[in-house]
C-alpha positions as CSV (number, residue, x, y, z in Angstrom):
1,Q,0.8,19.2,-8.1
2,V,1.7,16.0,-6.0
3,Q,-0.5,13.5,-6.2
4,L,-0.3,9.4,-5.6
5,V,-3.4,7.4,-7.0
6,E,-3.6,4.0,-6.1
7,S,-5.1,1.5,-8.1
8,G,-5.3,-2.5,-7.9
9,G,-8.1,-2.9,-5.7
10,G,-11.4,-5.3,-5.6
11,L,-12.6,-7.8,-4.4
12,V,-11.4,-11.0,-4.0
13,Q,-12.0,-14.7,-2.4
14,P,-9.7,-15.0,1.5
15,G,-6.6,-16.5,0.0
16,G,-6.9,-15.0,-2.7
17,S,-4.5,-12.5,-4.4
18,L,-3.9,-8.6,-5.6
19,R,-1.5,-5.9,-6.4
20,L,-1.9,-2.4,-5.1
21,S,0.6,0.1,-7.3
22,C,0.8,3.5,-6.2
23,A,2.2,5.6,-9.0
24,A,3.3,9.4,-7.6
25,S,4.2,12.5,-9.0
26,G,5.6,15.7,-8.8
27,F,7.5,15.1,-6.0
28,T,10.8,13.6,-5.9
29,F,10.1,9.5,-5.4
30,A,13.3,7.9,-5.0
31,S,13.9,10.2,-2.0
32,S,10.9,9.3,-0.4
33,W,10.2,6.6,2.4
34,M,6.7,5.7,1.0
35,Y,3.8,3.6,3.0
36,W,0.6,1.5,3.0
37,V,-2.0,2.0,5.0
38,R,-5.4,0.5,5.5
39,Q,-8.7,1.6,7.3
40,A,-10.9,-0.8,7.6
41,P,-14.9,-0.5,7.5
42,G,-15.4,1.7,11.3
43,K,-12.0,1.4,12.1
44,G,-8.7,4.1,12.3
45,L,-6.4,3.8,10.1
46,E,-3.4,1.5,10.6
47,W,0.5,1.0,9.6
48,V,0.8,-1.6,6.8
49,S,4.1,-1.5,5.4
50,H,6.7,1.0,4.8
51,I,9.9,1.5,2.1
52,N,13.5,2.6,2.4
53,A,14.4,5.6,-0.1
54,A,18.2,5.2,0.4
55,N,18.3,1.1,0.2
56,G,14.6,-0.3,0.0
57,D,14.4,-1.8,3.2
58,T,11.2,-3.1,4.2
59,F,8.9,-3.4,6.5
60,Y,5.4,-4.6,8.0
61,A,3.0,-5.0,10.4
62,D,3.0,-8.3,12.0
63,S,-0.9,-8.8,10.6
64,V,0.6,-8.6,7.5
65,K,4.1,-10.5,7.2
66,G,4.9,-13.2,5.3
67,R,1.7,-12.6,3.0
68,F,2.3,-8.7,2.4
69,T,5.4,-7.5,0.3
70,I,6.0,-4.0,-0.8
71,S,8.2,-2.9,-3.8
72,R,8.7,0.0,-5.8
73,D,10.6,1.5,-9.0
74,N,12.0,5.0,-8.9
75,A,12.5,4.6,-12.7
76,E,8.3,4.3,-13.2
77,N,7.7,6.9,-9.7
78,T,5.9,3.6,-8.7
79,M,5.0,1.9,-5.3
80,Y,3.9,-1.7,-5.0
81,L,2.0,-4.0,-2.1
82,Q,1.9,-7.8,-3.4
83,M,-0.7,-9.5,-1.0
84,N,-1.3,-12.8,-1.0
85,S,-3.4,-15.1,1.5
86,L,-5.7,-12.5,1.3
87,K,-7.9,-13.3,4.7
88,F,-11.8,-10.9,5.2
89,E,-9.8,-8.9,8.4
90,D,-7.8,-7.9,5.2
91,T,-10.6,-6.0,3.6
92,A,-10.3,-2.3,4.0
93,L,-9.4,0.7,2.3
94,Y,-5.7,1.4,0.9
95,Y,-4.3,4.0,0.5
96,C,-0.1,5.1,0.2
97,A,1.9,7.8,2.0
98,S,4.5,9.9,1.1
99,S,8.1,10.5,3.9
100,S,6.7,11.6,6.9
101,Y,2.7,10.8,5.9
102,E,2.4,14.7,4.0
103,Y,0.7,13.3,0.6
104,W,-2.2,11.0,0.4
105,G,-3.7,9.1,-2.3
106,Q,-7.1,8.8,-2.4
107,G,-7.0,4.9,-1.9
108,T,-8.5,1.6,-3.4
109,Q,-10.8,-0.6,-1.5
110,V,-9.6,-4.0,-0.9
111,T,-13.0,-6.4,-0.1
112,V,-12.5,-9.8,0.9
113,S,-15.0,-11.8,1.3
114,S,-16.3,-15.4,-0.3
């Protein structure tokens, strides 16, 4: 049974940091491109970042480039998103997803507020 479980969300002030985790099971994580996608209140899904399976190449949306860092630990079947210099507009439900967006987690809420 495939499972993706996000954690690490919370309430943070502008300029603060959070580290999201995505624990995967039930599929070959090491060979799967992995994605972070977010949905802000009242808006559609927005791709945030993804990481290549083979060589760990990383890609970011312009809105988060230079502030967020995606990484993975294939030994632990876990992906991370380090989020620094958080802004109000980063408030969203953050999802992780597997290759081709086949599998999704339930999401973890990030709220940036003063």
